[in-house]
TORSEBA-554412 format. One record per residue: residue in one letter; x, y, z of N, C-alpha, C in turn. Coordinates in steps of 0.1 Angstrom, whole numbers, plus 5000, padded with zeros to 4 digits. Layout:
BEGIN
("A", (X, Y, Z), (X, Y, Z), (X, Y, Z))
...
END
This chain:
BEGIN
("X", (9031, 2103, 6739), (9041, 2096, 6731), (9037, 2081, 6731))
("X", (9034, 2076, 6743), (9030, 2061, 6744), (9017, 2059, 6737))
("X", (9008, 2068, 6737), (8995, 2066, 6730), (8998, 2066, 6715))
("X", (9007, 2074, 6710), (9010, 2074, 6695), (9016, 2061, 6691))
("X", (9025, 2055, 6699), (9031, 2042, 6696), (9020, 2031, 6697))
("X", (9011, 2032, 6707), (9000, 2022, 6708), (8991, 2023, 6695))
("X", (8988, 2036, 6692), (8979, 2038, 6680), (8985, 2033, 6667))
("X", (8998, 2036, 6665), (9005, 2031, 6653), (9006, 2015, 6653))
("X", (9009, 2010, 6665), (9010, 1995, 6666), (8996, 1989, 6663))
("X", (8986, 1994, 6669), (8972, 1989, 6666), (8969, 1990, 6651))
("X", (8972, 2001, 6646), (8969, 2003, 6631), (8976, 1993, 6623))
("X", (8989, 1991, 6625), (8997, 1981, 6617), (8992, 1967, 6620))
("X", (8988, 1964, 6632), (8983, 1951, 6635), (8970, 1948, 6628))
("X", (8961, 1957, 6628), (8948, 1956, 6621), (8950, 1954, 6606))
("X", (8959, 1962, 6600), (8962, 1961, 6586), (8968, 1947, 6583))
("X", (8978, 1943, 6591), (8984, 1930, 6589), (8974, 1919, 6590))
("X", (8966, 1919, 6600), (8956, 1908, 6602), (8946, 1908, 6591))
("X", (8942, 1919, 6586), (8932, 1919, 6575), (8938, 1913, 6562))
("X", (8951, 1917, 6559), (8957, 1911, 6548), (8960, 1897, 6550))
("X", (8965, 1893, 6561), (8968, 1879, 6564), (8956, 1870, 6563))
("X", (8945, 1874, 6570), (8933, 1866, 6569), (8927, 1866, 6555))
("X", (8928, 1877, 6548), (8923, 1877, 6534), (8930, 1867, 6526))
("X", (8944, 1867, 6527), (8952, 1857, 6519), (8949, 1843, 6524))
("X", (8947, 1841, 6537), (8944, 1827, 6542), (8930, 1822, 6536))
("X", (8921, 1831, 6535), (8908, 1827, 6530), (8909, 1824, 6515))
("X", (8915, 1833, 6508), (8917, 1832, 6493), (8924, 1819, 6490))
("X", (8935, 1817, 6497), (8944, 1805, 6494), (8937, 1792, 6498))
("X", (8927, 1793, 6506), (8919, 1781, 6509), (8926, 1772, 6520))
("X", (8931, 1779, 6530), (8936, 1771, 6542), (8925, 1762, 6548))
("X", (8929, 1750, 6552), (8919, 1741, 6556), (8911, 1746, 6568))
("X", (8917, 1753, 6577), (8909, 1758, 6589), (8898, 1768, 6584))
("X", (8902, 1776, 6575), (8893, 1786, 6570), (8882, 1779, 6562))
("X", (8885, 1770, 6553), (8875, 1763, 6545), (8866, 1756, 6554))
("X", (8870, 1749, 6565), (8861, 1742, 6574), (8852, 1751, 6581))
("X", (8857, 1763, 6585), (8848, 1773, 6592), (8837, 1778, 6582))
("X", (8841, 1781, 6570), (8831, 1787, 6561), (8822, 1776, 6556))
("X", (8826, 1763, 6555), (8817, 1753, 6551), (8807, 1750, 6562))
("X", (8810, 1753, 6574), (8800, 1752, 6585), (8789, 1762, 6583))
("X", (8793, 1773, 6577), (8783, 1784, 6574), (8776, 1781, 6561))
("X", (8778, 1770, 6554), (8772, 1766, 6542), (8776, 1776, 6530))
("X", (8788, 1781, 6531), (8794, 1790, 6520), (8799, 1780, 6509))
("X", (8797, 1784, 6496), (8803, 1776, 6486), (8817, 1783, 6483))
("X", (8824, 1777, 6473), (8838, 1782, 6470), (8838, 1796, 6465))
("X", (8828, 1800, 6457), (8827, 1813, 6452), (8825, 1823, 6463))
("X", (8816, 1820, 6472), (8813, 1829, 6484), (8825, 1831, 6493))
("X", (8832, 1820, 6495), (8844, 1820, 6503), (8855, 1829, 6496))
("X", (8856, 1828, 6483), (8866, 1836, 6476), (8862, 1851, 6477))
("X", (8849, 1854, 6475), (8845, 1868, 6476), (8847, 1873, 6490))
("X", (8845, 1865, 6500), (8847, 1870, 6514), (8862, 1872, 6516))
("X", (8870, 1864, 6511), (8885, 1866, 6512), (8889, 1878, 6505))
("X", (8884, 1881, 6493), (8888, 1893, 6486), (8883, 1905, 6493))
("X", (8871, 1905, 6499), (8866, 1916, 6507), (8875, 1919, 6519))
("X", (8878, 1908, 6526), (8887, 1909, 6538), (8901, 1915, 6534))
("X", (8906, 1910, 6524), (8919, 1915, 6519), (8918, 1929, 6514))
("X", (8908, 1932, 6507), (8906, 1946, 6502), (8904, 1956, 6514))
("X", (8897, 1952, 6524), (8894, 1961, 6535), (8907, 1963, 6543))
("X", (8916, 1953, 6544), (8929, 1955, 6550), (8938, 1965, 6543))
("X", (8937, 1964, 6529), (8945, 1973, 6521), (8939, 1987, 6522))
("X", (8926, 1988, 6522), (8919, 2002, 6522), (8922, 2009, 6535))
("X", (8924, 2002, 6546), (8927, 2008, 6559), (8940, 2015, 6559))
("X", (8949, 2010, 6551), (8963, 2015, 6551), (8964, 2030, 6545))
("X", (8955, 2033, 6536), (8955, 2046, 6530), (8946, 2056, 6537))
("X", (8950, 2068, 6539), (8942, 2078, 6547), (8929, 2081, 6540))
("X", (8928, 2082, 6527), (8916, 2086, 6521), (8905, 2075, 6521))
("X", (8909, 2062, 6522), (8900, 2051, 6523), (8900, 2044, 6536))
("X", (8906, 2051, 6546), (8907, 2045, 6560), (8894, 2042, 6566))
("X", (8884, 2051, 6565), (8871, 2049, 6571), (8863, 2038, 6564))
("X", (8863, 2038, 6551), (8856, 2028, 6544), (8862, 2014, 6546))
("X", (8875, 2013, 6547), (8881, 2000, 6550), (8878, 1995, 6564))
("X", (8878, 2004, 6573), (8875, 2000, 6587), (8860, 1996, 6588))
("X", (8851, 2003, 6582), (8837, 1999, 6582), (8835, 1986, 6575))
("X", (8842, 1984, 6564), (8840, 1972, 6556), (8846, 1960, 6564))
("X", (8857, 1962, 6571), (8862, 1951, 6579), (8853, 1948, 6591))
("X", (8848, 1959, 6597), (8839, 1957, 6608), (8826, 1950, 6604))
("X", (8822, 1952, 6592), (8810, 1945, 6587), (8813, 1930, 6585))
("X", (8825, 1927, 6580), (8828, 1913, 6578), (8829, 1906, 6591))
("X", (8835, 1913, 6601), (8836, 1907, 6614), (8823, 1905, 6621))
("X", (8814, 1915, 6619), (8800, 1914, 6624), (8793, 1902, 6618))
("X", (8795, 1900, 6605), (8789, 1889, 6598), (8794, 1876, 6604))
("X", (8807, 1875, 6606), (8813, 1863, 6612), (8807, 1860, 6626))
("X", (8805, 1871, 6634), (8799, 1870, 6647), (8785, 1864, 6646))
("X", (8777, 1870, 6637), (8763, 1865, 6636), (8762, 1851, 6631))
("X", (8771, 1847, 6622), (8771, 1833, 6617), (8776, 1824, 6628))
("X", (8785, 1828, 6636), (8789, 1819, 6647), (8778, 1817, 6657))
("X", (8771, 1828, 6660), (8759, 1827, 6669), (8748, 1818, 6663))
("X", (8746, 1820, 6650), (8736, 1812, 6643), (8739, 1797, 6644))
("X", (8752, 1794, 6644), (8757, 1780, 6645), (8759, 1776, 6660))
("X", (8754, 1784, 6669), (8755, 1782, 6683), (8770, 1780, 6688))
("X", (8779, 1787, 6682), (8793, 1787, 6686), (8796, 1800, 6693))
("X", (8791, 1801, 6705), (8793, 1813, 6713), (8807, 1817, 6715))
("X", (8815, 1807, 6718), (8830, 1809, 6720), (8836, 1816, 6708))
("X", (8833, 1811, 6696), (8838, 1817, 6683), (8833, 1831, 6682))
("X", (8821, 1834, 6686), (8816, 1847, 6684), (8823, 1857, 6694))
("X", (8826, 1852, 6706), (8833, 1860, 6716), (8848, 1863, 6711))
("X", (8854, 1853, 6704), (8867, 1855, 6699), (8868, 1867, 6689))
("X", (8858, 1869, 6682), (8857, 1879, 6671), (8855, 1893, 6677))
("X", (8850, 1894, 6689), (8846, 1907, 6695), (8858, 1917, 6696))
("X", (8870, 1912, 6701), (8881, 1921, 6702), (8886, 1927, 6689))
("X", (8885, 1919, 6678), (8889, 1924, 6665), (8879, 1934, 6660))
("X", (8866, 1933, 6663), (8857, 1943, 6660), (8860, 1956, 6668))
("X", (8863, 1954, 6681), (8866, 1966, 6689), (8878, 1973, 6684))
("X", (8888, 1966, 6679), (8900, 1972, 6674), (8897, 1981, 6662))
("X", (8888, 1977, 6653), (8884, 1985, 6642), (8877, 1998, 6646))
("X", (8868, 1996, 6656), (8861, 2008, 6661), (8870, 2017, 6668))
("X", (8880, 2012, 6676), (8889, 2021, 6682), (8897, 2029, 6672))
("X", (8901, 2022, 6661), (8909, 2029, 6650), (8900, 2040, 6644))
("X", (8888, 2038, 6642), (8879, 2048, 6636), (8879, 2060, 6645))
("X", (8878, 2057, 6658), (8877, 2068, 6668), (8891, 2076, 6668))
("X", (8902, 2069, 6668), (8915, 2075, 6668), (8919, 2082, 6655))
("X", (8913, 2078, 6644), (8916, 2082, 6630), (8930, 2076, 6625))
("X", (8933, 2079, 6613), (8945, 2074, 6607), (8958, 2080, 6614))
("X", (8967, 2071, 6618), (8979, 2076, 6625), (8989, 2084, 6617))
("X", (8989, 2082, 6604), (8999, 2088, 6596), (8994, 2098, 6586))
("X", (8982, 2104, 6589), (8976, 2113, 6580), (8985, 2125, 6577))
("X", (8990, 2131, 6587), (8999, 2143, 6585), (9011, 2140, 6577))
("X", (9017, 2128, 6580), (9029, 2124, 6573), (9027, 2121, 6558))
("X", (9016, 2114, 6555), (9013, 2109, 6542), (9007, 2119, 6533))
("X", (8999, 2128, 6538), (8992, 2138, 6530), (9000, 2151, 6528))
("X", (9010, 2154, 6535), (9018, 2166, 6533), (9029, 2164, 6523))
END
C-alpha cells in the first residue's frame, strides 16, 4: 500500500514538474533564460526546448504515451546534464541527476493508473 502511494506521488510529481518547467521555459522566466543563454541557445531553441519539456510532461500522464513521454523527458534532462558539464558546472549537472532517476524509476514501475484508466 505504501509503495502504491509512493508510486502515485512520484508519478504526479514528475508530471507536475514537467509541465511547470515547460511553462517556465516557454514564458521566458529570467532564471531559465539566463541558463539557456549560457548554453548559447537562441529564443527559438529555448521555445522548442520548452515545448518539448511541456509535451513530455503531458505525454507521461496518459498510459499509452507514458513510455515515450518518460524517454523524451529523460533525453531533455540528459541534454541539460551534458550542457552543464560542457560549461563546467558540475553542481548543476548533479542537481539534474535525481530528476533523471525519477523518470527511470517511473519507467521501471510503469504507469500507476493503467488499470483504472483503461478499463
